[in-house]
C-alpha positions in Angstrom: 69.2 64.7 -1.0 69.6 61.7 1.2 73.6 62.3 1.3 73.0 66.0 2.2 70.8 64.8 5.1 73.5 62.1 6.3 76.2 64.8 6.3 74.0 67.3 8.4 73.3 64.6 10.8 76.9 63.7 10.9 77.8 67.2 12.0 74.8 67.8 14.3 76.7 66.5 17.4 79.5 68.8 16.8 77.2 71.8 16.3 75.4 71.1 19.5 78.8 70.7 21.4 79.9 74.0 20.1 76.5 75.7 21.1 76.7 73.9 24.4 80.3 75.2 25.1 79.5 78.9 24.0 76.3 78.7 26.3 78.5 77.5 29.1 81.1 80.4 28.6 78.3 82.7 28.7 76.6 81.4 32.1 79.9 80.8 33.6 82.1 83.6 32.9 83.0 85.8 35.7 84.2 89.4 35.5 87.6 90.2 36.6 87.7 92.7 39.4 90.0 94.7 41.5 89.7 93.9 45.0 88.4 97.2 46.9 90.3 98.4 49.7 88.4 98.2 53.0 91.1 98.2 55.8 90.2 101.0 58.3 86.5 100.5 57.3 83.8 99.2 59.5 82.8 95.6 58.6 79.2 96.7 57.9 80.7 99.4 55.4 83.0 96.5 53.9 80.0 94.3 53.3 78.1 97.1 51.1 81.0 97.5 49.2 81.6 94.0 48.4 78.1 93.5 47.5 78.2 96.1 44.9 81.0 94.0 43.1 79.5 90.5 43.9 82.1 89.7 46.1 81.6 87.4 49.3 82.7 88.6 52.8 84.3 86.1 55.1 85.5 87.3 58.9 88.5 85.2 59.2 89.4 86.2 62.9 88.9 89.1 65.4 91.8 90.6 67.1 91.6 92.3 70.5 92.4 96.0 70.4 91.2 98.6 73.0 92.3 101.7 71.2 90.1 101.1 68.2 86.4 100.8 67.8 85.0 97.3 67.5 84.6 95.8 63.9 87.2 97.9 62.4 89.2 96.0 59.5 93.0 95.8 60.0 93.7 93.5 57.1 92.4 91.7 54.2 93.3 88.9 51.8 93.4 89.2 48.9 94.9 92.7 49.4 93.4 95.9 47.9 94.1 96.1 44.1 94.6 92.3 43.2 92.7 90.8 40.6 89.5 88.5 41.8 86.7 87.2 39.9 83.0 87.8 41.1 81.4 86.0 43.8 85.1 85.3 45.2 85.4 85.6 49.0 87.4 88.2 50.6 89.0 87.4 54.0 88.8 90.1 56.7 90.6 90.5 60.2 88.5 92.7 62.4 88.9 94.3 65.7 87.2 93.8 69.1 87.3 95.0 72.4 89.0 92.9 74.9 86.4 91.3 77.7 85.9 93.7 80.9 88.0 92.0 83.8 86.2 91.0 86.9 86.9 92.3 90.2 88.8 89.7 92.4 87.7 89.0 96.0 90.1 90.9 98.0 88.4 91.2 101.6 90.3 89.3 104.1 93.7 89.0 102.3 97.0 90.6 103.3 98.7 93.3 101.0 100.8 90.8 99.1 98.0 88.2 98.8 95.8 91.1 97.3 98.6 92.3 94.9 98.8 88.7 93.7 95.1 88.4 93.3 94.9 91.6 91.2 97.9 90.5 89.2 96.2 87.2 88.2 92.9 89.2 87.2 94.8 91.6 85.0 93.8 94.6 87.3 95.6 97.5 88.9 95.4 97.7 92.9 95.0 100.8 94.6 95.0 100.8 98.4 94.2 102.8 101.2 95.0 102.1 104.9 92.4 103.4 107.3 92.2 103.0 110.9 89.8 100.3 111.7 88.8 97.4 114.3 89.5 94.9 111.7 92.7 93.1 111.7 95.6 95.1 110.9 96.9 95.0 107.2 94.0 93.0 106.1 91.7 94.2 103.5 88.3 94.9 104.8 86.3 96.6 101.9 86.6 96.9 98.1 85.1 99.7 96.0 83.8 97.0 93.6 82.0 93.8 94.4 83.8 90.4 93.5 82.6 89.2 90.4 81.5 92.2 88.9 82.8 94.0 85.7 85.4 96.8 86.0 84.6 99.8 83.9 88.5 100.5 84.0 91.3 97.9 85.2 91.6 99.7 88.7 90.3 98.5 91.8 90.4 100.1 95.0 90.9 98.1 98.4 90.9 99.4 101.8 93.4 98.0 104.5 93.0 98.0 108.2 96.0 100.2 109.8 94.7 99.2 113.2 93.4 101.3 115.9 95.5 103.9 117.8 95.2 104.5 121.5 95.4 108.2 120.9 91.9 110.0 121.2 90.4 113.1 121.6 88.5 113.7 124.8 84.9 114.9 123.9 82.9 117.6 125.5 80.9 116.2 128.5 79.5 119.4 129.8 75.8 119.6 129.8 75.3 115.8 129.7 73.7 113.7 132.2 76.1 111.9 134.6 74.1 108.6 133.9 75.2 108.8 130.2 79.0 110.2 131.2 80.0 107.7 133.8 79.2 104.4 131.5 80.9 106.1 128.3 84.1 106.8 130.2 84.1 103.3 131.9 83.8 101.6 128.6 87.5 103.1 127.4 88.7 102.2 130.9 88.9 105.8 132.0 88.3 106.4 135.7 85.8 109.1 136.7 86.2 111.4 139.9 82.9 113.4 140.3 82.4 116.4 142.6 79.4 118.3 143.5 79.1 121.9 142.5 77.1 122.4 145.8 78.3 119.7 148.2 76.4 120.8 151.1 73.4 120.0 149.1 74.4 116.3 148.3 73.0 114.3 151.0 73.7 110.5 151.6 70.5 109.4 149.6 71.7 111.6 146.4 72.7 109.3 143.4 73.2 111.7 140.7 71.0 110.1 138.4 69.7 113.7 137.3 72.7 115.7 137.6 74.4 117.4 134.8 78.3 117.7 134.2 79.1 121.6 134.5 83.1 121.3 134.4 85.7 118.6 133.2 89.4 118.4 133.5 91.0 117.4 131.2 89.3 120.0 128.9 87.3 119.0 125.8 89.6 118.5 122.8 92.7 117.3 124.8 94.6 114.4 123.3 94.5 111.6 125.8 96.4 108.1 125.5 94.1 105.1 126.4 97.2 102.9 126.9 98.0 105.2 129.8 96.2 105.4 133.1 93.7 108.3 133.0 91.5 110.0 135.4 88.7 112.5 134.4 87.4 114.9 136.9 84.0 116.1 136.5 81.8 118.5 138.4 78.0 118.0 138.5 75.2 119.9 139.7 71.6 119.1 140.0 69.7 120.8 137.3 67.0 121.9 139.8 69.6 123.5 142.2 71.8 125.0 139.5 72.0 129.0 139.7 
């Protein structure tokens, strides 16, 4: 009896080792799985799929792509169909949209300077030349404030085309002489005044209440302010008009 007990005690460590080894295999054994295909899916959908297979999701990097929606998987490793074990990590590359460009400051720049600033900011410059009192060929306005995000890569800049000396003579009839004379003088236009009823215009008459009844050149005439110009107006006292 003592001999049998000694034999059993001698085998006990070996039996414990085998039992522990089998238990370790049971608890550490991981199922072999084929990697699911997730390229073309959104990251959120891929996470759900991997969770069902006890696989871990890792976003390796994000790649800018303005054509695809954000978060679309464009590559995976291991590739679809490769054998992996449960709890193994699957590395993904997903898309993200490029950051929206900000509007550069263009006001006060020449056309060539504005083009360089737009190129540096990676935006497309569109231009419009408008008659303005601002310095000629300088940008005096832009459609998006500097520093604001651009919904598209386009920005419109307004450049001064300078001022032209050609003007359209306005209609002066039925306006007070006291308004017409300063207006024409402001543009360097000489005014010749004639009374409709000269016999009624005494020496003390100042025309402050007189109204323009006729004008030469006529309203709508194109005139060049760089050339000497006289405007002849006929006036009448409204109290003495027929």
